[in-house]
NUKEKE-729349 format. One line per 2 residues: their letters; for each residue x, y, z of N, C-alpha, C, CB. Coordinates in Angstrom, 3 decimals. Glycine has a CB too. Example, Ala and Ser with C-alpha at 12.3 -4.5 7.8 and 13.67 -1.06 7.14 Angstrom:
% residues 2
as	13.190/-5.690/7.800/12.300/-4.500/7.800/13.200/-3.300/7.800/11.308/-4.473/9.046 ~ 12.850/-2.250/7.080/13.670/-1.060/7.140/12.900/0.030/7.870/14.084/-0.598/5.725
% end
This chain:
% residues 148
xx	0.833/-1.099/-0.172/0.297/-0.292/-0.129/0.990/1.392/-0.038/-0.383/-0.791/0.698 ~ 0.685/1.850/-0.731/1.562/3.292/-1.051/0.998/4.428/-0.211/1.449/3.822/-2.741
xx	1.522/4.853/0.273/1.357/6.529/1.611/1.062/7.655/0.596/3.292/7.199/2.742 ~ 0.106/8.117/0.679/-0.562/9.540/-0.023/-0.786/10.649/0.895/-2.036/9.300/-0.671
xx	-0.440/11.754/0.724/-0.863/12.829/1.535/-2.676/13.051/1.653/-0.093/14.148/0.850 ~ -2.938/12.619/2.268/-3.996/12.945/2.255/-4.825/11.667/2.981/-4.277/13.367/0.909
xx	-4.640/10.317/2.797/-4.728/8.849/3.565/-4.620/8.788/5.072/-3.575/7.921/3.090 ~ -5.609/8.333/5.253/-5.733/8.040/6.738/-5.518/6.366/6.786/-7.360/8.590/7.399
xx	-4.747/6.040/7.910/-4.339/5.006/8.240/-4.505/4.586/9.586/-3.286/4.997/7.899 ~ -4.451/2.861/9.608/-4.353/2.849/11.408/-2.638/2.707/11.738/-5.372/1.139/12.248
xx	-2.299/2.973/12.665/-1.176/2.603/13.057/-0.927/2.445/14.606/-0.376/3.435/12.491 ~ 0.324/2.240/15.073/0.610/1.726/16.592/1.714/2.788/17.173/1.290/-0.020/16.632
xx	1.533/3.090/18.366/2.666/4.357/18.688/4.085/3.309/18.784/2.276/5.443/20.558 ~ 4.894/3.670/18.526/6.160/2.676/18.951/6.804/3.897/19.623/7.223/1.787/17.556
xx	7.077/5.087/19.761/8.133/5.776/20.877/7.123/7.236/21.231/10.087/6.254/20.014 ~ 7.424/7.792/22.301/7.189/9.107/22.628/8.416/9.615/23.041/6.174/9.290/23.600
xx	7.941/11.140/22.313/9.405/12.088/22.706/8.738/13.460/23.695/10.366/12.881/20.856 ~ 9.210/14.209/24.072/8.636/15.691/24.227/7.902/16.391/22.818/9.987/16.691/24.677
xx	8.611/16.032/21.739/7.595/16.631/20.225/7.023/16.082/19.796/7.962/17.019/19.071 ~ 6.677/14.704/20.237/5.444/14.056/19.551/5.638/12.441/19.741/5.357/14.502/17.824
xx	4.942/11.636/19.042/4.898/10.273/18.543/5.429/9.531/17.465/3.944/10.082/18.402 ~ 6.167/8.757/17.664/6.284/8.018/16.322/5.443/7.268/15.910/7.214/7.318/16.196
xx	4.727/6.595/14.839/3.743/5.610/14.712/4.074/4.658/13.666/2.476/6.189/14.469 ~ 4.202/3.523/14.040/4.766/2.845/12.719/3.579/2.227/12.401/6.078/1.776/12.812
xx	3.425/2.603/10.486/2.646/2.360/9.725/2.521/1.039/9.303/2.798/3.073/8.939 ~ 1.194/0.381/8.546/1.137/-1.132/8.154/2.278/-1.467/7.056/-0.404/-1.514/7.508
xx	2.524/-0.494/6.424/3.498/-0.624/5.437/5.080/-1.164/5.281/3.495/0.415/5.148 ~ 5.307/-0.824/6.964/6.582/-0.832/7.611/7.255/0.184/7.860/7.326/-1.454/7.085
xx	6.651/1.281/7.108/7.141/2.860/7.753/6.736/3.214/8.738/6.866/3.999/7.114 ~ 7.264/4.289/9.306/7.353/5.192/10.556/6.848/6.188/10.391/8.488/5.526/11.038
xx	6.215/7.230/11.158/6.135/8.398/10.785/5.550/9.601/12.118/5.237/8.222/9.512 ~ 6.037/10.875/12.022/5.833/11.461/13.484/4.554/12.261/13.676/7.023/12.428/13.868
xx	3.838/12.199/14.720/3.000/12.793/14.895/3.436/13.593/16.103/1.952/12.064/14.883 ~ 3.341/14.951/15.713/4.252/16.171/16.434/2.471/16.522/17.135/5.381/17.794/15.013
xx	3.540/17.299/18.541/2.587/17.102/19.680/1.164/18.209/19.281/3.504/17.558/21.321 ~ 2.012/19.191/18.417/0.308/20.059/17.956/-0.599/19.109/17.232/0.452/21.540/16.684
xx	-0.203/18.115/16.759/-1.421/17.055/16.118/-1.873/16.141/16.896/-1.046/16.224/14.963 ~ -1.456/15.649/18.385/-2.127/14.846/18.839/-3.603/15.009/19.265/-1.467/14.526/19.620
xx	-4.103/16.347/19.748/-5.488/16.226/20.381/-5.836/17.830/19.541/-5.554/16.097/22.514 ~ -7.418/17.959/19.823/-7.955/19.240/19.214/-8.049/19.837/20.376/-9.289/19.247/18.356
xx	-7.480/19.204/21.776/-7.170/20.430/23.026/-5.369/20.414/23.264/-8.150/19.866/24.898 ~ -5.262/21.517/24.156/-3.814/21.894/24.457/-3.272/20.726/24.784/-3.562/22.919/25.556
xx	-2.009/19.874/24.006/-1.194/19.180/24.884/-0.166/19.229/25.438/-1.040/18.497/24.645 ~ 0.076/19.297/26.690/0.821/19.594/28.205/2.123/18.806/27.703/-0.069/18.821/29.905
xx	2.058/17.190/27.772/2.651/16.202/28.224/2.685/15.363/26.980/2.033/15.656/29.423 ~ 3.161/14.616/26.032/2.458/13.568/25.083/2.114/12.468/25.679/3.218/13.133/23.982
xx	2.798/12.030/27.173/2.413/11.016/27.611/0.936/10.931/27.976/3.187/10.780/28.516 ~ 0.129/11.727/28.147/-1.121/12.065/28.967/-2.276/11.882/27.940/-1.091/13.656/29.627
xx	-1.802/11.664/26.686/-2.612/11.241/25.941/-2.543/9.896/24.898/-2.781/12.251/25.429 ~ -1.515/9.644/24.487/-1.104/8.274/24.041/0.535/7.969/24.872/-1.014/8.285/22.103
xx	0.212/6.431/24.578/1.135/5.343/25.454/1.905/4.546/24.529/0.250/4.266/26.391 ~ 3.125/3.974/24.381/3.642/3.360/23.699/2.564/1.803/23.633/5.114/3.406/24.204
xx	2.441/1.447/22.282/1.424/0.189/21.934/0.516/0.477/21.357/0.855/-0.523/22.885 ~ -0.253/1.894/21.729/-1.554/1.792/21.581/-1.998/2.136/19.846/-2.185/2.826/22.721
xx	-2.800/1.635/19.788/-3.351/1.468/18.208/-3.950/2.870/17.971/-4.655/0.139/17.948 ~ -3.515/3.674/16.586/-3.981/4.885/16.921/-4.835/5.255/15.005/-2.360/6.060/17.644
xx	-5.378/6.117/14.693/-6.229/6.217/13.739/-5.157/7.686/13.325/-8.085/6.280/14.211 ~ -4.253/7.750/12.250/-3.347/8.810/11.752/-3.946/9.051/10.342/-1.706/8.364/11.734
xx	-3.423/10.446/10.153/-4.030/10.950/8.924/-2.456/11.535/8.110/-5.406/12.335/9.335 ~ -2.170/11.003/7.206/-0.762/11.572/6.113/-1.308/12.936/5.775/-0.423/10.532/4.373
xx	-0.398/13.999/6.901/-0.310/15.139/6.094/1.150/15.794/5.495/-0.960/16.087/6.896 ~ 2.081/15.154/5.083/2.803/15.555/4.624/3.946/14.336/4.578/2.932/16.729/5.167
xx	4.622/14.171/3.210/5.838/13.684/3.256/6.624/14.674/2.333/5.867/12.196/2.855 ~ 7.999/14.436/3.123/9.149/15.679/1.973/10.282/14.718/1.777/9.975/17.532/2.889
xx	10.779/15.588/0.935/12.368/14.443/-0.269/13.138/13.755/0.863/14.092/15.753/-1.441 ~ 12.864/13.744/2.002/13.787/12.669/2.860/13.522/11.314/2.938/13.825/12.965/4.199
xx	12.183/11.405/2.667/11.036/10.512/2.866/10.602/10.396/4.333/11.369/9.136/2.334 ~ 10.229/11.491/4.994/9.765/11.494/6.502/8.345/11.929/6.321/10.651/12.557/7.571
xx	7.715/10.618/7.137/5.968/11.062/7.279/5.466/11.701/8.170/5.071/10.103/7.399 ~ 4.764/12.671/8.438/4.217/13.661/9.119/2.877/13.528/9.525/4.343/14.697/8.470
xx	2.499/13.367/10.466/0.947/12.554/10.726/0.296/13.361/11.449/0.881/11.100/11.520 ~ -1.032/13.153/11.626/-2.056/14.023/12.045/-3.300/12.821/12.892/-2.689/14.965/10.477
xx	-3.041/12.943/14.430/-4.010/12.462/14.959/-5.520/13.343/14.756/-3.530/12.293/16.291 ~ -5.632/14.310/15.028/-6.279/15.468/15.499/-7.283/15.501/13.743/-4.909/17.046/16.049
xx	-6.173/15.150/12.707/-7.517/15.767/11.874/-7.528/14.266/11.332/-7.352/17.348/10.514 ~ -7.488/13.205/11.984/-8.112/11.798/11.083/-9.307/11.811/11.981/-7.091/10.039/11.071
xx	-9.730/12.473/12.966/-10.922/12.380/14.172/-11.946/13.755/13.981/-10.090/12.436/15.972 ~ -12.680/13.389/14.021/-13.500/14.618/14.146/-13.308/15.418/15.326/-14.857/14.306/14.099
xx	-13.550/16.679/15.706/-13.352/17.231/16.261/-14.681/17.132/17.551/-12.968/18.175/15.463 ~ -14.043/17.351/19.158/-15.554/16.967/20.125/-16.731/17.958/19.965/-15.253/17.017/21.896
xx	-17.593/17.901/19.981/-18.839/18.185/20.141/-18.632/19.083/21.370/-19.778/16.950/20.253 ~ -18.811/20.436/21.463/-18.789/21.285/22.616/-20.144/20.994/23.352/-18.604/22.844/22.205
xx	-19.582/20.835/24.864/-20.498/20.512/25.473/-21.700/21.497/26.161/-19.890/19.855/26.198 ~ -22.675/21.346/26.732/-23.385/22.574/26.948/-23.144/23.264/27.742/-24.400/22.540/27.099
xx	-21.939/23.345/29.023/-21.408/23.938/29.505/-20.378/25.047/28.841/-21.123/23.182/30.151 ~ -19.881/24.882/27.888/-19.399/25.811/26.903/-20.233/26.780/25.889/-18.682/25.052/26.168
xx	-21.501/26.216/25.614/-22.096/26.717/24.230/-22.417/28.190/25.434/-23.798/25.528/23.210 ~ -23.050/27.953/27.002/-23.711/29.129/27.776/-22.628/30.098/27.726/-24.201/28.804/29.357
xx	-23.282/31.431/27.571/-22.538/32.401/28.329/-22.753/32.694/29.378/-22.462/33.344/27.943 ~ -21.709/33.161/30.669/-22.114/33.464/31.520/-23.338/34.964/31.715/-20.972/33.387/32.037
xx	-23.957/34.368/32.623/-24.761/35.454/33.174/-24.259/36.792/33.534/-25.288/35.018/34.237 ~ -23.413/36.817/34.434/-22.802/38.519/34.583/-21.694/38.674/33.592/-22.059/38.953/36.248
xx	-21.356/39.537/33.921/-20.022/40.364/32.797/-18.847/39.648/34.292/-20.150/43.152/32.474 ~ -18.035/39.835/33.010/-16.366/39.838/34.033/-16.371/40.503/34.696/-15.019/40.129/33.608
xx	-15.524/40.271/36.084/-15.160/41.681/36.785/-14.549/42.587/36.498/-14.677/41.681/37.648 ~ -13.872/42.688/35.848/-13.229/43.454/34.847/-13.952/44.748/34.221/-12.948/42.534/33.809
xx	-14.845/44.171/33.574/-15.961/45.087/32.587/-16.794/45.571/33.410/-16.861/44.332/31.452 ~ -17.293/45.414/34.657/-18.104/45.821/35.668/-17.954/47.416/35.147/-17.583/45.347/37.312
xx	-16.617/47.777/35.656/-17.031/49.542/35.625/-17.729/49.932/34.387/-15.623/50.619/35.653 ~ -18.326/51.503/34.670/-19.406/51.990/33.863/-18.752/52.085/32.668/-20.079/53.276/34.297
xx	-17.139/52.430/32.862/-16.382/52.536/30.970/-16.839/51.451/30.287/-14.467/52.379/30.715 ~ -16.991/50.046/30.477/-17.434/49.022/29.796/-18.680/48.667/29.807/-16.865/48.135/30.056
xx	-19.393/49.741/30.095/-21.351/49.313/30.226/-21.640/49.593/28.403/-22.740/51.020/31.678 ~ -22.654/48.543/28.000/-22.872/49.022/26.921/-23.677/50.179/26.700/-23.226/48.191/26.350
xx	-23.462/51.104/25.828/-24.026/52.299/25.400/-25.096/51.951/24.638/-23.150/53.151/24.709 ~ -25.803/53.301/24.669/-27.447/52.920/23.780/-26.815/52.863/22.669/-28.940/54.125/23.681
xx	-27.974/52.279/21.334/-27.470/51.792/20.151/-27.125/53.467/18.980/-28.858/50.504/19.522 ~ -27.676/54.345/19.545/-27.509/55.544/18.721/-27.680/56.863/19.815/-28.719/55.535/17.414
xx	-26.301/56.958/20.515/-26.776/57.746/21.309/-26.651/59.580/20.563/-25.921/57.351/22.728 ~ -27.201/60.310/21.513/-27.468/61.524/21.007/-26.097/62.475/21.290/-28.843/62.059/21.685
xx	-26.206/63.373/20.369/-24.965/64.650/20.099/-25.011/64.867/21.748/-25.497/66.443/18.864 ~ -25.712/65.189/22.683/-25.932/65.562/23.793/-25.133/64.309/24.815/-27.521/65.804/23.884
xx	-25.366/62.996/24.409/-24.858/62.313/25.208/-23.817/61.996/24.804/-25.440/61.493/25.559 ~ -23.056/61.974/23.707/-21.698/61.752/23.606/-20.740/63.253/23.670/-21.525/60.920/22.203
xx	-21.292/64.476/23.706/-20.638/65.485/24.576/-20.617/65.457/25.722/-20.966/66.498/24.473 ~ -21.462/64.746/26.503/-21.383/64.612/27.777/-20.329/63.590/28.282/-22.627/64.330/28.193
xx	-20.158/62.448/27.848/-19.304/61.426/27.538/-18.040/62.295/27.416/-19.731/60.543/26.244 ~ -17.736/62.815/26.254/-16.556/63.301/26.264/-15.680/64.194/27.154/-16.607/63.701/25.424
xx	-16.458/65.137/27.742/-16.436/66.002/28.728/-16.014/65.055/30.237/-17.956/66.784/28.697 ~ -16.608/64.109/30.456/-16.049/63.366/31.028/-14.915/62.496/31.460/-16.448/63.176/30.912
xx	-14.761/61.999/30.557/-13.470/61.100/29.744/-12.230/62.654/29.987/-14.016/60.519/27.332 ~ -12.535/63.614/29.048/-11.632/65.193/29.022/-11.126/65.433/30.618/-12.866/66.808/28.485
xx	-12.121/65.499/31.368/-11.740/65.918/32.595/-11.453/64.828/33.561/-12.696/66.755/33.083 ~ -11.179/63.375/33.480/-10.504/63.087/34.158/-9.070/62.494/33.827/-11.186/62.547/34.715
xx	-9.154/62.930/32.393/-7.836/62.540/32.283/-6.832/63.827/32.425/-7.679/61.797/30.927 ~ -7.600/65.042/32.369/-6.664/66.346/32.640/-6.290/66.222/34.445/-7.725/68.080/32.170
xx	-7.641/65.753/35.031/-6.877/65.489/36.632/-5.924/64.780/36.958/-7.570/64.979/37.535 ~ -5.721/63.939/35.874/-4.994/62.506/36.148/-3.635/63.210/35.803/-5.492/60.950/35.058
xx	-3.697/63.839/34.914/-2.230/64.428/34.215/-1.523/65.830/35.070/-2.644/65.024/32.400 ~ -2.941/66.526/36.050/-2.345/67.437/36.906/-2.033/66.580/38.060/-3.214/68.663/37.232
xx	-2.336/65.449/38.757/-1.709/64.793/40.038/-0.333/64.272/39.516/-2.686/63.484/40.713 ~ -0.089/64.017/38.216/1.201/63.004/37.650/1.954/64.287/37.681/1.122/62.005/35.902
xx	1.534/65.375/37.429/2.565/66.773/37.035/3.256/67.405/38.375/1.541/68.190/36.270 ~ 2.012/67.140/39.523/2.184/67.753/40.712/3.161/66.797/41.107/0.951/67.980/41.619
xx	2.907/65.303/41.273/4.032/64.476/41.878/5.516/64.804/41.337/3.725/62.952/41.582 ~ 5.481/65.048/40.112/6.637/65.065/39.209/7.315/66.300/39.756/6.272/65.133/37.575
xx	6.874/67.433/39.938/7.498/68.271/40.380/8.069/68.578/41.724/6.967/68.924/40.072 ~ 7.139/67.818/42.550/7.571/67.774/44.053/8.789/66.997/43.918/6.474/67.068/45.143
xx	9.467/66.240/43.400/10.246/65.250/43.436/11.668/66.207/43.165/9.783/64.019/42.349 ~ 11.306/67.323/42.970/12.525/67.957/42.507/13.025/69.273/43.206/12.333/68.236/41.118
xx	12.575/68.900/44.754/12.635/69.446/45.440/13.736/70.769/45.575/12.560/68.606/46.063 ~ 14.959/70.458/45.460/16.012/71.085/45.569/16.469/72.373/44.659/16.778/70.158/45.498
xx	15.579/72.124/43.473/15.751/72.686/42.111/14.466/74.090/42.040/15.454/71.219/40.814 ~ 15.046/75.136/42.216/14.329/76.724/42.135/14.313/77.278/40.857/15.086/77.859/42.998
xx	13.638/77.838/40.228/13.877/78.942/39.325/14.571/80.320/40.000/12.477/79.284/38.701 ~ 15.424/81.202/39.549/16.245/82.479/40.317/15.438/83.322/39.520/18.118/82.729/40.181
xx	14.153/83.470/38.910/13.684/84.496/37.972/12.818/85.127/38.974/12.942/83.990/36.553 ~ 13.024/85.387/40.733/12.414/86.156/41.052/12.882/87.398/41.637/11.785/85.626/41.568
% end
């Protein structure tokens, strides 16, 4: 059986490394499943998902000029259906978005509302910069101008 890119075959895990797993294929060749191609979720340790001697279904995703075969387990299987807990949206916004600045605004605010919001933002920025400049000038304690 000739291996071609896109073929899905059964294989057996023969070795586990930090970066992936080696899989023996039916034609006597072997290929590598990179750690990023093992599962649809994040894989921290290959040994948590695979063990030596385990039968796996793999998809051939590449064959380079040197004859090395790149395999994928996650492309050979369907992605898991999201469970109901992941589909539901949280009832309350996250804590960091609870401040008024992140609250949802009306769809089409009037000019007066926009002006009011602008003035509030401007005042808060100006007051913040005054505090910063006051702190900064107080650090220069020893320097005074001799213009008096």
